[in-house]
N, C-alpha and C positions, 0 to 999 in steps of 0.2 A: 896209255900206250896203244898203238894200233898195229895190226899185222899188215904190212904192205910189201909187195914185191918191189925190187928196185926200178923196174921199167914202168910201173904204174900200179894202180890199185888192184888188189886181188879180188876175185869174185866173192870171196868171203872176208870181210874186214871185221875186226873186233877191237873192243876196248876192254881194259881191266879196270873194274870199279872196286878198288881196295876198301872203300868204305863199306859197301854192301857185300863184299866178298863174293863178287859175281863177275864172270866173263860174259860180255854181251856181244854176240856175233850177228852180222847182217849179211845176207847173201843177195847178190844182184846179178842180173843178166844170165847168160848161159853158163852152166856148171857141168863138170864131169867128176867122175870118181876121184881123180887126182887132186881136185880142189878141196874135197872134204878131208882127204888124208893130209894134205899140206896144212890145212887149218888146224887139224888135230895135233899135229906134231909142233907147229909154231906156237899155238896158244898154250898147250898143256905141257910143252917142254920148257917153259919159263920157270925160273925159280920163284917160289913163294905163292904160287896159285893153287897148289894142291889142296883139295877140300873145298874149293870155291864152288858155288852154284854156277849154272850156265843157262844162257838163253840163246837159242839159234833161231833167228827170224828169217824164214824163207819167203816172206811176202814179196820181195823184189826179184825173186828167181823166175826167169822167163822160161828156161828150159833146163832139164836135167838129163844128161847123157850118161851112158854106161853104168846105169843104176841097177846092176844085176843083184839077185839075192846073195851071190857069193861075195860081191864087193861090199854089200851092206853088212854081212856077217864078219868079213875081215876088218871093216872099220869098227864095229862093235867090239871085236876082240882087241884091236889096238887101243881103243879108248879104255876098255876095262883094265888093260895092262898098265895104263898110266894113272889109274886111280890110286889115291893114297890110302893104304890100309887103315881101317878103323876111323876113317874120316867121312862120315855119311854126308852126301851132297845130292843135289837134284839138278836135273837138266830138263828144261822146257823147250820143245820144238814148236815154233809157230808156223803152221802150214795151211793157209787158206785154200790153195789148189789141191785137187784130188790126188794127183800124182805125188806131190811132195808129202801130203798127209799120209798116203799109203806107205811111202818109203819110210817116213818117220815112225809109223806103227810097227813096221818090220824091224827097224832099228831098235825100237823099244823092246820088242819081243826077243831079239838076239841079246840085247844087254841083260834082259831078265834071265836068260839062260846061262849067262857068264857071272851071275851075282856071287859075290863072296862078301864077307863082312867089310863094310866100308865103301862099297861101290855105289855108283850113282843110281838114284831112282829116276827113270825117264818117263815123261808124259808128253803127249802130242795135243796141241790145241789149234783151233781155227783162227783165233785172234790173239793179238798181243796182250790185250787187257786180261783175257782169261789166264794166259801164261804168267803175266806179272802177278796176278792175284794169288795163283798157286804158289809161286816162289816166295811171295811175301808172307804167306800164312805159315804159322808154326808147323814144322814137319810132324806127321803122325807119330804117336808114341810107339 
């Protein structure tokens, strides 16, 4: 499955890998806060994906607009509200560019503040290989 708008591809497209129980999202081009909220609602509003791990690859993002701390906090709260209780999962953000990396770390911090049993553990990486390795490793006890 992919997330696509009717008039063309979205700035954040995703696939659902049911075998690995993972959503893989790829951001391209110019993005704004609405793109992240749309992705969150589209990807995580689907039946059957609760508890899946997630990778969001920001490598292809050329610009991120409207990325205020308030918007990042709102996104983290929305995402946490969509988590499945008692279903521990992980989210890896791939962010080679400094702005995307900093925003990813801010998101990680806000998600950490909203933690409750079963919410996602978030980590930010500079490369896809590091993110894949982290998601493929057994979760810490």
